[in-house]
C-alpha positions, 0 to 999 in steps of 0.5 A: 500534460499527458493523461493516461486514464485507466477505467473499468468495465464488467466488474470492479476489482480486476486489477486496474490499480496494478495496470495503472501502476505498471503503465506508469512504471513503463513510462518512467523507465524511458525517463518520463516524470510520472504522477498518479491520481485515483478517483473513488466515487464514494461520498466519504471525504477520504478512506480514514473512517472506513472499516478495513473489513469492508473497504480494505486497507487505508493507505497513509500518505506523507502529508497525513492523507488517508487514502485508497489502497491503490495509492500505495500501489502507485508509490510502491511501483513508481517510487513517489510521495503522493499527497492527499489531493492525489485521491479524489472522492465524491465527498471531497469534490462536493464538499469543495463545491458546497463551501464555494457556494456558501462563500458566494463564489458562484454569484447567486447562480444555480449550482449544478452537477454540470458545469460546476461539479464537473468543472471542479473535478477537471480543475482538481485533476489539472492542478494536482497533475502538476505537483512534483511528487518525485522529490524534484521541483519539476512538473510531471510529464504524464499523469495516470488517472484511475477511475474506481468502480466501473463505468456505468455506475450511478456514482461515477457519472459526474466523473465520466462526464468530467473526464470526457470533457478533459479528454477534449480539452487536453487534445489529440495526442495528450490523452489515452483511455485504457479500459480494463475488462474481464474475460470470464471462462465458461465451460472452457470457453473465453467469453467476450460478450461482457467486454463488448457490452462494457465498451458499448457502455463506455462509448455511450458515455463519451469515453472512447477506449484507445486500448482494451486490457483484458484480464483473464485467468489464462492467456487469451486465445488469438480468436478471442483477441480478434473477436474483441478487436472486431466487435469493439472497433479497435485493432488487434494490437490495441487489445492487451492480455493480462493473464494471472502471473506468479506475482503482480510484479511481473505484470509490467514485464508482461505488458512491455512484452505485448508492446504497451510502452510503444502503444503509449509512446505513439498515442501520446506522441512521447517522442516530442517530449523533452527528456532529461538524460539523467532520468533516462539513464536512471529509468533504464537502470531501474528497468534492468534491475526490475527484470533481473530481480522480479522473474527469479523463482525461489524454491525455499519458502518461509512461513510467516504467521500474520496474527490479525483481526481483519484476516477475512479480507486480506486487502485490509493488510495489503501494504503489510503483505507487499512489504513481506513480499519485498523482503522475502524476495530480497532474502532469496525466499518464497513467502508462505503467508499464514493468516491467523485470526487472533480470536482463534488463539484466545482461551474462550475459543478453546471451549467454543471451537476447539478445532479452530483453536488448536489449528490456529496454535499449530500455525503459530507454533510452526511458523518461522516468524510471527507478525502482529499488525495494526488495528483498532478496538479490543476484539482479538487483542488477547489472542495477539497478546498470547502470540507475542508471549509465545514469540518472546518466550520461544525466541521466535522472530517477532514484529509488532506494528502500531497496535502490535507494538502496544500489544507486545508492551502490554504482554511484557508488562503482564508477564515480565514486570508482574502487572497481571492486569496491565492493558490499554486505555483503548480496552479499559479506560479505568484499569489500574495499569494502563501502559498504553494511553490516549494521546493528549492531542487526539480527539475522541469525538471526531474520527476523521483525520484526528489521529497522529498521521503522516511522516514523523521523525524517529530519533535513535537514542544514545546507547542504541549502537547495538540496535539490530534495527538501527543497523539496518537503517545504516546506523542512521540517527534520525529516520522518517516513517509514516504514522497512524495511531491514537494511542501510545506507550504510557511514559510513566511505565517506560523506566520500569519496562526498560529496567526489566529489559525492554529497551526503547531505542527510538523516540520522537522529537520530544523524547517522550513518545516511544517509537521503537523497542527491542529485546536484545536477548532475542533473535528479533523481537521488535515493535515500532509505533509507526507503519513502515509498510507504507514506505516499502518499495519493490526494489527497496524493502522496509527495514523493520520488515526486512530485518524480521524476515531475514531473522526468520530466514536465518540470514539477518547477519548477512543482510545487516552486514550489507546494510552497514557496508553499503549504507544502502541495501544490495540485491541478495547480499550484493551477489551482483553488486547492484545497489538500489 
């Protein structure tokens, strides 16, 4: 097994996940089988109970694992289906060690950070790195390991020690450490001291950087790169500049142009790895498509209003944003995403903050499409309901995801079915018309891992032949999408809603759980209970998002025609005949 460790110095949040994903993509383009592991040093067992306004999005994996958002980057770039074990946390490791101690596995010995915790970390990495995640039964050739936070943090120490031991255990030619550092610009001058101190700290911990990836707002000057190489005991060729790019999808191209792939090939002795000809061909095709699609600049923009409750931290909707980006690229448009705080749309705001109220409504009313994403709790939901009503009545393309779907059902029950006080059990457990209810198998006492999670089947119903969304899925009868929710549409109200014009075209295996609704007398008014953003890929956009963006851009008919013609979507309406 070959390991590529991506660690950070100076500050966190400088793009380690994108650089790790980009390195993995470059390795896949030459035919290697790649997997990825993210290490998060927090004590939480997983990201499932974390507030998205603090930590960002919780990414849901195929097996239902609730993980760090960087695993979403890995899946989007590398086309993988990772597992919950691909995300390691301090809480997960200590839970494992303590459970072993309680069983008596340590035979009465004193349990310590070294060697017991560090050994557990190494064992976990070695075990998970061998799990096939690309749909085949073959073990990966390379494992990308990203260490969250910055080296030197107290909570990172056990992981740094474990990775140092793993480096020695893997041996020369099987382990490379990429340190991601930040180069600040002060009074126009690029400063290297923070990077020098970061490298010194990493070296003192035992992790010797083989490559230094320097993040900076602008291209690094030659003198800056030379100073870093000289002071950090590396060659200039081992210093990689990662400047701000128009899109993060151009980072792999930037790194390849600077020779990162050749550096990895040499350091990991990749010429001695046996490659499958089919994977070599596939990798070359992917890289050709990436270089064809990503650098394109689209001048015509499209305004999409995202009406949410966590808009203060855009990372709370990271996969949603990426799905919109993938779809706008496919439609030949440039995304102009407008962040709208749903509370600003509510009547109470008109009195307390009239400027904010009218600004928010101006943004919604002038957008080409309105999207209401997932979320939890009652705060801001009345504003979401008003946004859904506006989109329905004004024939504006609308997409409701999870909570957004439930919001649209509530709005329809209130204003079309005449149930003025219709609501969700999540908002009012004693309401007369609870059109959204708590799922019977859920738990209201234990938060972590008790929702409906992971990949589940959705069956398109008989009579859904005219479904706009089903057509984008290639007229499939069954699809697999990922879920994360505790509440669902109340089956007792389905007949009444459908009689009023809301058609539930997709249901679960039992036929009792509503998964997809559409309004057929509308350009695009769709709600899905699942989270399609988790399966959107750079070269293969999520179908609900693609349909929504295409409807807003006025090219839905063309996109649908291509989907039905090829059964698999084609670049920009088959302009170059290249299928994904």
